[in-house]
DRENLUM-130832 format. One record per atom (N, C-alpha, C): residue in three letters; residue number from 1; z, y, x; chain. Coordinates in nm, 3 decimals, padded with zeros to 5 digits. Example, Ala and Ser with C-alpha at 12.3 -4.5 7.8 and 13.67 -1.06 7.14 Angstrom:
REM residues 2
   res     n        c3        c2        c1   chain
   ALA     1    00.780   -00.569    01.319       A
   ALA     1    00.780   -00.450    01.230       A
   ALA     1    00.780   -00.330    01.320       A
   SER     2    00.708   -00.225    01.285       A
   SER     2    00.714   -00.106    01.367       A
   SER     2    00.787    00.003    01.290       A
END
This chain:
REM residues 166
   res     n        c3        c2        c1   chain
   UNK     1   -01.928    00.286   -00.232       A
   UNK     1   -01.753    00.237   -00.238       A
   UNK     1   -01.666    00.331   -00.333       A
   UNK     2   -01.725    00.521   -00.337       A
   UNK     2   -01.628    00.541   -00.405       A
   UNK     2   -01.672    00.553   -00.574       A
   UNK     3   -01.755    00.500   -00.614       A
   UNK     3   -01.733    00.435   -00.703       A
   UNK     3   -01.686    00.335   -00.780       A
   UNK     4   -01.651    00.245   -00.672       A
   UNK     4   -01.552    00.138   -00.669       A
   UNK     4   -01.443    00.170   -00.669       A
   UNK     5   -01.381    00.283   -00.599       A
   UNK     5   -01.254    00.292   -00.575       A
   UNK     5   -01.206    00.366   -00.735       A
   UNK     6   -01.328    00.456   -00.772       A
   UNK     6   -01.286    00.536   -00.890       A
   UNK     6   -01.289    00.470   -01.010       A
   UNK     7   -01.392    00.353   -01.027       A
   UNK     7   -01.322    00.263   -01.124       A
   UNK     7   -01.190    00.174   -01.144       A
   UNK     8   -01.162    00.141   -00.996       A
   UNK     8   -01.019    00.108   -00.987       A
   UNK     8   -00.910    00.175   -01.001       A
   UNK     9   -00.912    00.299   -00.959       A
   UNK     9   -00.869    00.392   -01.031       A
   UNK     9   -00.798    00.402   -01.145       A
   UNK    10   -00.911    00.415   -01.238       A
   UNK    10   -00.907    00.442   -01.360       A
   UNK    10   -00.852    00.330   -01.414       A
   UNK    11   -00.872    00.210   -01.421       A
   UNK    11   -00.828    00.089   -01.471       A
   UNK    11   -00.678    00.061   -01.479       A
   UNK    12   -00.601    00.106   -01.336       A
   UNK    12   -00.483    00.158   -01.238       A
   UNK    12   -00.410    00.210   -01.349       A
   UNK    13   -00.473    00.358   -01.357       A
   UNK    13   -00.465    00.513   -01.461       A
   UNK    13   -00.396    00.390   -01.601       A
   UNK    14   -00.512    00.359   -01.640       A
   UNK    14   -00.476    00.253   -01.780       A
   UNK    14   -00.358    00.194   -01.785       A
   UNK    15   -00.357    00.090   -01.712       A
   UNK    15   -00.244   -00.015   -01.708       A
   UNK    15   -00.121    00.072   -01.714       A
   UNK    16   -00.129    00.119   -01.565       A
   UNK    16    00.019    00.203   -01.560       A
   UNK    16    00.053    00.301   -01.718       A
   UNK    17   -00.030    00.347   -01.770       A
   UNK    17   -00.004    00.482   -01.896       A
   UNK    17    00.060    00.373   -02.009       A
   UNK    18   -00.044    00.281   -01.989       A
   UNK    18   -00.040    00.194   -02.142       A
   UNK    18    00.132    00.137   -02.162       A
   UNK    19    00.198    00.097   -02.035       A
   UNK    19    00.290    00.025   -01.999       A
   UNK    19    00.387    00.121   -01.940       A
   UNK    20    00.400    00.228   -01.958       A
   UNK    20    00.487    00.353   -01.906       A
   UNK    20    00.543    00.342   -01.777       A
   UNK    21    00.440    00.270   -01.675       A
   UNK    21    00.476    00.294   -01.561       A
   UNK    21    00.459    00.309   -01.460       A
   UNK    22    00.505    00.316   -01.395       A
   UNK    22    00.497    00.440   -01.229       A
   UNK    22    00.486    00.365   -01.077       A
   UNK    23    00.411    00.443   -01.012       A
   UNK    23    00.399    00.363   -00.885       A
   UNK    23    00.451    00.448   -00.768       A
   UNK    24    00.471    00.385   -00.662       A
   UNK    24    00.486    00.499   -00.535       A
   UNK    24    00.393    00.401   -00.406       A
   UNK    25    00.354    00.511   -00.303       A
   UNK    25    00.317    00.432   -00.203       A
   UNK    25    00.376    00.479   -00.080       A
   UNK    26    00.364    00.377    00.048       A
   UNK    26    00.361    00.401    00.181       A
   UNK    26    00.277    00.388    00.254       A
   UNK    27    00.218    00.448    00.315       A
   UNK    27    00.094    00.403    00.411       A
   UNK    27    00.109    00.452    00.555       A
   UNK    28    00.019    00.351    00.642       A
   UNK    28    00.005    00.373    00.742       A
   UNK    28   -00.097    00.413    00.828       A
   UNK    29   -00.190    00.309    00.851       A
   UNK    29   -00.347    00.291    00.928       A
   UNK    29   -00.436    00.379    00.806       A
   UNK    30   -00.360    00.377    00.689       A
   UNK    30   -00.473    00.470    00.567       A
   UNK    30   -00.419    00.557    00.535       A
   UNK    31   -00.372    00.641    00.627       A
   UNK    31   -00.333    00.780    00.572       A
   UNK    31   -00.308    00.881    00.486       A
   UNK    32   -00.272    00.819    00.394       A
   UNK    32   -00.294    00.903    00.284       A
   UNK    32   -00.415    00.894    00.175       A
   UNK    33   -00.476    00.769    00.252       A
   UNK    33   -00.627    00.794    00.164       A
   UNK    33   -00.566    00.707   -00.018       A
   UNK    34   -00.491    00.581   -00.008       A
   UNK    34   -00.455    00.521   -00.130       A
   UNK    34   -00.383    00.690   -00.207       A
   UNK    35   -00.285    00.732   -00.161       A
   UNK    35   -00.225    00.868   -00.229       A
   UNK    35   -00.335    00.946   -00.278       A
   UNK    36   -00.451    00.920   -00.231       A
   UNK    36   -00.508    01.059   -00.261       A
   UNK    36   -00.630    01.006   -00.341       A
   UNK    37   -00.638    00.858   -00.383       A
   UNK    37   -00.741    00.803   -00.495       A
   UNK    37   -00.640    00.783   -00.584       A
   UNK    38   -00.505    00.747   -00.561       A
   UNK    38   -00.437    00.752   -00.729       A
   UNK    38   -00.433    00.829   -00.789       A
   UNK    39   -00.426    00.971   -00.716       A
   UNK    39   -00.446    01.102   -00.797       A
   UNK    39   -00.542    01.169   -00.797       A
   UNK    40   -00.659    01.112   -00.773       A
   UNK    40   -00.813    01.174   -00.772       A
   UNK    40   -00.819    01.211   -00.961       A
   UNK    41   -00.785    01.164   -01.088       A
   UNK    41   -00.790    01.181   -01.196       A
   UNK    41   -00.692    01.248   -01.249       A
   UNK    42   -00.742    01.303   -01.373       A
   UNK    42   -00.640    01.415   -01.424       A
   UNK    42   -00.539    01.223   -01.526       A
   UNK    43   -00.392    01.331   -01.536       A
   UNK    43   -00.311    01.230   -01.570       A
   UNK    43   -00.255    01.161   -01.477       A
   UNK    44   -00.273    01.155   -01.327       A
   UNK    44   -00.199    01.104   -01.257       A
   UNK    44   -00.065    01.129   -01.243       A
   UNK    45   -00.025    01.207   -01.292       A
   UNK    45    00.126    01.243   -01.303       A
   UNK    45    00.219    01.163   -01.359       A
   UNK    46    00.165    01.161   -01.486       A
   UNK    46    00.208    01.031   -01.580       A
   UNK    46    00.238    00.873   -01.483       A
   UNK    47    00.181    00.876   -01.404       A
   UNK    47    00.220    00.725   -01.320       A
   UNK    47    00.224    00.749   -01.163       A
   UNK    48    00.169    00.873   -01.108       A
   UNK    48    00.216    00.865   -00.975       A
   UNK    48    00.342    00.934   -00.932       A
   UNK    49    00.415    00.869   -00.866       A
   UNK    49    00.550    00.933   -00.833       A
   UNK    49    00.579    00.985   -00.690       A
   UNK    50    00.472    00.942   -00.608       A
   UNK    50    00.469    00.984   -00.457       A
   UNK    50    00.430    00.893   -00.339       A
   UNK    51    00.469    00.938   -00.242       A
   UNK    51    00.410    00.834   -00.107       A
   UNK    51    00.518    00.932   -00.006       A
   UNK    52    00.458    00.843    00.137       A
   UNK    52    00.499    00.859    00.242       A
   UNK    52    00.376    00.803    00.335       A
   UNK    53    00.360    00.892    00.430       A
   UNK    53    00.240    00.838    00.537       A
   UNK    53    00.348    00.834    00.655       A
   UNK    54    00.337    00.690    00.680       A
   UNK    54    00.460    00.604    00.767       A
   UNK    54    00.374    00.600    00.895       A
   UNK    55    00.299    00.635    01.035       A
   UNK    55    00.208    00.588    01.078       A
   UNK    55    00.269    00.575    01.204       A
   UNK    56    00.371    00.605    01.266       A
   UNK    56    00.450    00.509    01.374       A
   UNK    56    00.504    00.461    01.303       A
   UNK    57    00.536    00.360    01.383       A
   UNK    57    00.682    00.259    01.419       A
   UNK    57    00.827    00.325    01.404       A
   UNK    58    00.826    00.440    01.412       A
   UNK    58    00.946    00.487    01.446       A
   UNK    58    00.997    00.589    01.309       A
   UNK    59    00.846    00.613    01.247       A
   UNK    59    00.909    00.641    01.103       A
   UNK    59    00.856    00.524    01.030       A
   UNK    60    00.803    00.455    01.031       A
   UNK    60    00.870    00.308    00.963       A
   UNK    60    01.033    00.285    00.940       A
   UNK    61    01.047    00.314    01.040       A
   UNK    61    01.210    00.262    01.061       A
   UNK    61    01.318    00.400    01.004       A
   UNK    62    01.285    00.522    01.025       A
   UNK    62    01.312    00.629    01.010       A
   UNK    62    01.337    00.639    00.916       A
   UNK    63    01.232    00.693    00.820       A
   UNK    63    01.234    00.741    00.695       A
   UNK    63    01.230    00.614    00.590       A
   UNK    64    01.144    00.513    00.629       A
   UNK    64    01.140    00.412    00.492       A
   UNK    64    01.283    00.304    00.511       A
   UNK    65    01.310    00.332    00.632       A
   UNK    65    01.377    00.249    00.641       A
   UNK    65    01.412    00.067    00.682       A
   UNK    66    01.258    00.040    00.715       A
   UNK    66    01.200   -00.080    00.740       A
   UNK    66    01.287   -00.142    00.885       A
   UNK    67    01.356   -00.268    00.851       A
   UNK    67    01.486   -00.274    00.974       A
   UNK    67    01.424   -00.315    01.093       A
   UNK    68    01.495   -00.266    01.194       A
   UNK    68    01.447   -00.288    01.332       A
   UNK    68    01.424   -00.423    01.372       A
   UNK    69    01.487   -00.558    01.277       A
   UNK    69    01.494   -00.677    01.301       A
   UNK    69    01.355   -00.680    01.259       A
   UNK    70    01.263   -00.663    01.151       A
   UNK    70    01.159   -00.696    01.114       A
   UNK    70    01.020   -00.646    01.217       A
   UNK    71    01.072   -00.481    01.225       A
   UNK    71    00.945   -00.446    01.331       A
   UNK    71    00.969   -00.527    01.468       A
   UNK    72    01.071   -00.555    01.534       A
   UNK    72    01.061   -00.628    01.669       A
   UNK    72    01.048   -00.805    01.648       A
   UNK    73    01.061   -00.835    01.520       A
   UNK    73    01.045   -00.966    01.545       A
   UNK    73    00.865   -01.012    01.457       A
   UNK    74    00.832   -00.934    01.378       A
   UNK    74    00.705   -00.940    01.291       A
   UNK    74    00.596   -00.855    01.387       A
   UNK    75    00.675   -00.737    01.377       A
   UNK    75    00.547   -00.610    01.470       A
   UNK    75    00.524   -00.531    01.360       A
   UNK    76    00.492   -00.401    01.368       A
   UNK    76    00.464   -00.305    01.237       A
   UNK    76    00.318   -00.361    01.197       A
   UNK    77    00.216   -00.389    01.215       A
   UNK    77    00.150   -00.434    01.174       A
   UNK    77    00.159   -00.599    01.140       A
   UNK    78    00.255   -00.625    01.027       A
   UNK    78    00.279   -00.749    00.996       A
   UNK    78    00.267   -00.740    00.822       A
   UNK    79    00.258   -00.870    00.726       A
   UNK    79    00.289   -00.874    00.643       A
   UNK    79    00.451   -00.833    00.582       A
   UNK    80    00.558   -00.898    00.683       A
   UNK    80    00.658   -00.865    00.639       A
   UNK    80    00.700   -00.738    00.649       A
   UNK    81    00.616   -00.639    00.729       A
   UNK    81    00.666   -00.552    00.711       A
   UNK    81    00.637   -00.462    00.639       A
   UNK    82    00.472   -00.449    00.590       A
   UNK    82    00.425   -00.460    00.494       A
   UNK    82    00.482   -00.404    00.326       A
   UNK    83    00.545   -00.507    00.343       A
   UNK    83    00.672   -00.587    00.233       A
   UNK    83    00.761   -00.551    00.237       A
   UNK    84    00.856   -00.521    00.318       A
   UNK    84    00.947   -00.426    00.318       A
   UNK    84    00.927   -00.288    00.308       A
   UNK    85    00.794   -00.235    00.344       A
   UNK    85    00.773   -00.113    00.318       A
   UNK    85    00.759   -00.045    00.173       A
   UNK    86    00.701   -00.177    00.144       A
   UNK    86    00.669   -00.184   -00.054       A
   UNK    86    00.805   -00.149   -00.112       A
   UNK    87    00.904   -00.221   -00.102       A
   UNK    87    01.048   -00.245   -00.123       A
   UNK    87    01.117   -00.172   -00.106       A
   UNK    88    01.144   -00.030   -00.013       A
   UNK    88    01.174    00.073    00.030       A
   UNK    88    01.114    00.171   -00.012       A
   UNK    89    00.986    00.193   -00.018       A
   UNK    89    00.920    00.364   -00.084       A
   UNK    89    00.948    00.238   -00.226       A
   UNK    90    00.952    00.221   -00.301       A
   UNK    90    01.014    00.170   -00.430       A
   UNK    90    01.125    00.216   -00.465       A
   UNK    91    01.242    00.206   -00.435       A
   UNK    91    01.356    00.227   -00.442       A
   UNK    91    01.379    00.398   -00.395       A
   UNK    92    01.290    00.431   -00.293       A
   UNK    92    01.297    00.584   -00.270       A
   UNK    92    01.300    00.623   -00.425       A
   UNK    93    01.140    00.618   -00.459       A
   UNK    93    01.128    00.771   -00.553       A
   UNK    93    01.152    00.680   -00.688       A
   UNK    94    01.233    00.525   -00.670       A
   UNK    94    01.254    00.494   -00.825       A
   UNK    94    01.168    00.456   -00.913       A
   UNK    95    01.034    00.402   -00.851       A
   UNK    95    00.909    00.374   -00.892       A
   UNK    95    00.918    00.206   -00.939       A
   UNK    96    00.843    00.165   -01.041       A
   UNK    96    00.850    00.045   -01.127       A
   UNK    96    00.753   -00.042   -01.024       A
   UNK    97    00.663    00.032   -00.954       A
   UNK    97    00.570   -00.035   -00.837       A
   UNK    97    00.588    00.007   -00.729       A
   UNK    98    00.557   -00.017   -00.618       A
   UNK    98    00.509    00.022   -00.482       A
   UNK    98    00.438   -00.071   -00.406       A
   UNK    99    00.342    00.023   -00.362       A
   UNK    99    00.211   -00.021   -00.275       A
   UNK    99    00.255    00.014   -00.125       A
   UNK   100    00.244   -00.094   -00.006       A
   UNK   100    00.219   -00.025    00.130       A
   UNK   100    00.136   -00.127    00.187       A
   UNK   101    00.056   -00.006    00.289       A
   UNK   101   -00.053   -00.071    00.374       A
   UNK   101   -00.029   -00.080    00.533       A
   UNK   102   -00.015   -00.140    00.593       A
   UNK   102   -00.008   -00.145    00.754       A
   UNK   102   -00.154   -00.196    00.822       A
   UNK   103   -00.206   -00.163    00.930       A
   UNK   103   -00.283   -00.243    00.994       A
   UNK   103   -00.348   -00.173    01.084       A
   UNK   104   -00.426   -00.242    01.119       A
   UNK   104   -00.547   -00.158    01.224       A
   UNK   104   -00.683   -00.130    01.222       A
   UNK   105   -00.715    00.002    01.157       A
   UNK   105   -00.832    00.054    01.153       A
   UNK   105   -00.946    00.060    01.226       A
   UNK   106   -00.932    00.080    01.372       A
   UNK   106   -01.016    00.066    01.452       A
   UNK   106   -01.075    00.199    01.506       A
   UNK   107   -01.109    00.205    01.576       A
   UNK   107   -01.185    00.110    01.615       A
   UNK   107   -01.126   -00.002    01.764       A
   UNK   108   -01.026    00.086    01.800       A
   UNK   108   -00.983   -00.063    01.965       A
   UNK   108   -00.869   -00.132    01.812       A
   UNK   109   -00.826   -00.273    01.893       A
   UNK   109   -00.722   -00.311    01.865       A
   UNK   109   -00.589   -00.254    01.894       A
   UNK   110   -00.531   -00.308    01.795       A
   UNK   110   -00.374   -00.267    01.797       A
   UNK   110   -00.282   -00.282    01.927       A
   UNK   111   -00.180   -00.216    01.969       A
   UNK   111   -00.113   -00.213    02.087       A
   UNK   111   -00.086   -00.365    02.104       A
   UNK   112   -00.064   -00.437    02.034       A
   UNK   112   -00.015   -00.593    02.032       A
   UNK   112   -00.155   -00.700    02.019       A
   UNK   113   -00.233   -00.658    02.048       A
   UNK   113   -00.397   -00.689    02.045       A
   UNK   113   -00.421   -00.743    01.917       A
   UNK   114   -00.358   -00.711    01.761       A
   UNK   114   -00.421   -00.743    01.663       A
   UNK   114   -00.572   -00.657    01.657       A
   UNK   115   -00.633   -00.736    01.579       A
   UNK   115   -00.780   -00.757    01.588       A
   UNK   115   -00.799   -00.622    01.517       A
   UNK   116   -00.936   -00.516    01.481       A
   UNK   116   -00.938   -00.489    01.411       A
   UNK   116   -00.986   -00.478    01.297       A
   UNK   117   -00.924   -00.407    01.150       A
   UNK   117   -01.002   -00.495    01.041       A
   UNK   117   -00.890   -00.567    00.985       A
   UNK   118   -00.766   -00.607    01.062       A
   UNK   118   -00.664   -00.643    01.016       A
   UNK   118   -00.555   -00.551    00.936       A
   UNK   119   -00.513   -00.609    00.777       A
   UNK   119   -00.469   -00.464    00.762       A
   UNK   119   -00.369   -00.598    00.682       A
   UNK   120   -00.233   -00.528    00.646       A
   UNK   120   -00.147   -00.563    00.517       A
   UNK   120   -00.108   -00.545    00.402       A
   UNK   121   -00.139   -00.559    00.329       A
   UNK   121   -00.115   -00.484    00.203       A
   UNK   121    00.052   -00.568    00.091       A
   UNK   122    00.149   -00.464    00.128       A
   UNK   122    00.224   -00.505    00.039       A
   UNK   122    00.268   -00.437   -00.091       A
   UNK   123    00.385   -00.517   -00.188       A
   UNK   123    00.387   -00.453   -00.365       A
   UNK   123    00.516   -00.513   -00.380       A
   UNK   124    00.567   -00.408   -00.428       A
   UNK   124    00.733   -00.462   -00.495       A
   UNK   124    00.723   -00.405   -00.632       A
   UNK   125    00.792   -00.461   -00.683       A
   UNK   125    00.827   -00.433   -00.816       A
   UNK   125    00.966   -00.493   -00.807       A
   UNK   126    01.045   -00.455   -00.973       A
   UNK   126    01.204   -00.539   -00.939       A
   UNK   126    01.237   -00.653   -00.908       A
   UNK   127    01.157   -00.701   -00.977       A
   UNK   127    01.131   -00.807   -00.960       A
   UNK   127    01.075   -00.928   -00.876       A
   UNK   128    00.961   -00.843   -00.797       A
   UNK   128    00.864   -00.943   -00.726       A
   UNK   128    00.899   -00.860   -00.591       A
   UNK   129    00.816   -00.927   -00.492       A
   UNK   129    00.806   -00.893   -00.298       A
   UNK   129    00.688   -00.969   -00.270       A
   UNK   130    00.574   -00.902   -00.237       A
   UNK   130    00.499   -01.040   -00.183       A
   UNK   130    00.390   -00.920   -00.083       A
   UNK   131    00.294   -00.980   -00.002       A
   UNK   131    00.261   -00.930    00.086       A
   UNK   131    00.101   -01.009    00.071       A
   UNK   132    00.007   -00.939    00.144       A
   UNK   132   -00.177   -01.017    00.130       A
   UNK   132   -00.184   -00.936    00.227       A
   UNK   133   -00.278   -01.029    00.318       A
   UNK   133   -00.322   -01.008    00.451       A
   UNK   133   -00.501   -01.014    00.457       A
   UNK   134   -00.558   -00.943    00.529       A
   UNK   134   -00.713   -00.914    00.500       A
   UNK   134   -00.762   -00.880    00.639       A
   UNK   135   -00.872   -00.916    00.636       A
   UNK   135   -01.008   -00.915    00.774       A
   UNK   135   -01.050   -00.869    00.790       A
   UNK   136   -01.113   -00.735    00.747       A
   UNK   136   -01.211   -00.624    00.666       A
   UNK   136   -01.282   -00.626    00.873       A
   UNK   137   -01.450   -00.619    00.806       A
   UNK   137   -01.547   -00.609    00.959       A
   UNK   137   -01.622   -00.465    00.964       A
   UNK   138   -01.590   -00.362    00.892       A
   UNK   138   -01.640   -00.256    00.894       A
   UNK   138   -01.567   -00.118    00.993       A
   UNK   139   -01.643   -00.022    01.038       A
   UNK   139   -01.612    00.051    01.082       A
   UNK   139   -01.490    00.140    01.018       A
   UNK   140   -01.414    00.212    01.081       A
   UNK   140   -01.253    00.292    01.069       A
   UNK   140   -01.266    00.341    00.890       A
   UNK   141   -01.331    00.410    00.885       A
   UNK   141   -01.315    00.492    00.732       A
   UNK   141   -01.375    00.350    00.622       A
   UNK   142   -01.449    00.269    00.644       A
   UNK   142   -01.501    00.169    00.610       A
   UNK   142   -01.362    00.053    00.557       A
   UNK   143   -01.273    00.009    00.663       A
   UNK   143   -01.167   -00.075    00.646       A
   UNK   143   -01.072    00.011    00.590       A
   UNK   144   -01.042    00.148    00.633       A
   UNK   144   -00.919    00.218    00.524       A
   UNK   144   -00.928    00.222    00.357       A
   UNK   145   -01.090    00.225    00.332       A
   UNK   145   -01.145    00.230    00.171       A
   UNK   145   -01.133    00.056    00.136       A
   UNK   146   -01.152   -00.022    00.219       A
   UNK   146   -01.155   -00.148    00.171       A
   UNK   146   -00.973   -00.198    00.138       A
   UNK   147   -00.920   -00.169    00.246       A
   UNK   147   -00.767   -00.181    00.210       A
   UNK   147   -00.739   -00.051    00.064       A
   UNK   148   -00.791    00.045    00.051       A
   UNK   148   -00.702    00.076   -00.076       A
   UNK   148   -00.781    00.010   -00.165       A
   UNK   149   -00.891   -00.061   -00.187       A
   UNK   149   -00.968   -00.102   -00.303       A
   UNK   149   -00.864   -00.240   -00.317       A
   UNK   150   -00.851   -00.318   -00.184       A
   UNK   150   -00.769   -00.455   -00.185       A
   UNK   150   -00.597   -00.396   -00.249       A
   UNK   151   -00.581   -00.285   -00.229       A
   UNK   151   -00.419   -00.263   -00.260       A
   UNK   151   -00.403   -00.228   -00.435       A
   UNK   152   -00.554   -00.152   -00.480       A
   UNK   152   -00.589   -00.123   -00.623       A
   UNK   152   -00.570   -00.279   -00.702       A
   UNK   153   -00.669   -00.359   -00.612       A
   UNK   153   -00.696   -00.475   -00.711       A
   UNK   153   -00.553   -00.581   -00.702       A
   UNK   154   -00.469   -00.600   -00.615       A
   UNK   154   -00.361   -00.646   -00.586       A
   UNK   154   -00.258   -00.626   -00.711       A
   UNK   155   -00.235   -00.433   -00.747       A
   UNK   155   -00.138   -00.360   -00.861       A
   UNK   155   -00.199   -00.422   -00.963       A
   UNK   156   -00.336   -00.397   -00.963       A
   UNK   156   -00.369   -00.422   -01.140       A
   UNK   156   -00.365   -00.580   -01.153       A
   UNK   157   -00.364   -00.641   -01.104       A
   UNK   157   -00.344   -00.805   -01.084       A
   UNK   157   -00.206   -00.851   -01.108       A
   UNK   158   -00.132   -00.793   -01.069       A
   UNK   158    00.032   -00.760   -01.127       A
   UNK   158    00.131   -00.703   -01.217       A
   UNK   159    00.020   -00.580   -01.285       A
   UNK   159    00.061   -00.538   -01.373       A
   UNK   159   -00.007   -00.570   -01.488       A
   UNK   160   -00.145   -00.639   -01.457       A
   UNK   160   -00.209   -00.746   -01.617       A
   UNK   160   -00.119   -00.837   -01.618       A
   UNK   161   -00.029   -00.889   -01.499       A
   UNK   161    00.068   -01.039   -01.515       A
   UNK   161    00.142   -01.021   -01.574       A
   UNK   162    00.188   -00.849   -01.591       A
   UNK   162    00.296   -00.826   -01.652       A
   UNK   162    00.454   -00.814   -01.532       A
   UNK   163    00.378   -00.859   -01.425       A
   UNK   163    00.525   -00.940   -01.351       A
   UNK   163    00.614   -00.787   -01.252       A
   UNK   164    00.686   -00.738   -01.333       A
   UNK   164    00.773   -00.636   -01.306       A
   UNK   164    00.863   -00.715   -01.248       A
   UNK   165    00.902   -00.644   -01.108       A
   UNK   165    01.042   -00.695   -01.019       A
   UNK   165    01.029   -00.729   -00.898       A
   UNK   166    01.108   -00.727   -00.801       A
   UNK   166    01.141   -00.728   -00.685       A
   UNK   166    01.205   -00.894   -00.661       A
END
């Protein structure tokens, strides 16, 4: 998995540097793994602005400003929350793009009965705001790594398509 992640980060790095674009992250279940990988190669300071690890529902609301209505209506583990996390962290850091990950890495299901491996990745730019849902079947670390792979792949697709914006 590490070789795949490194290859994706190199691809993200080249695209962001080429477009003079930046990225920020908001992470929950990955606990900083996405930020770790984005900064794992030299030159990452040219595109990575920073990130927040908002593991608890309260931190999503208080630090990121995810609306209480979103959290109440959809839950902390939802596409809507991931989408709002991405939009908020993009604004906080002034980034061209932002990624957010929330989900259930395992080994136990979520408090609301969400299955292990249910992951949502949000992406925001100035004109674009979206999320994707994934269902992974690995152990905890595998699910976290697969979530990072999915987030990086989503970012590559959006940057390649030249879709900046919310």
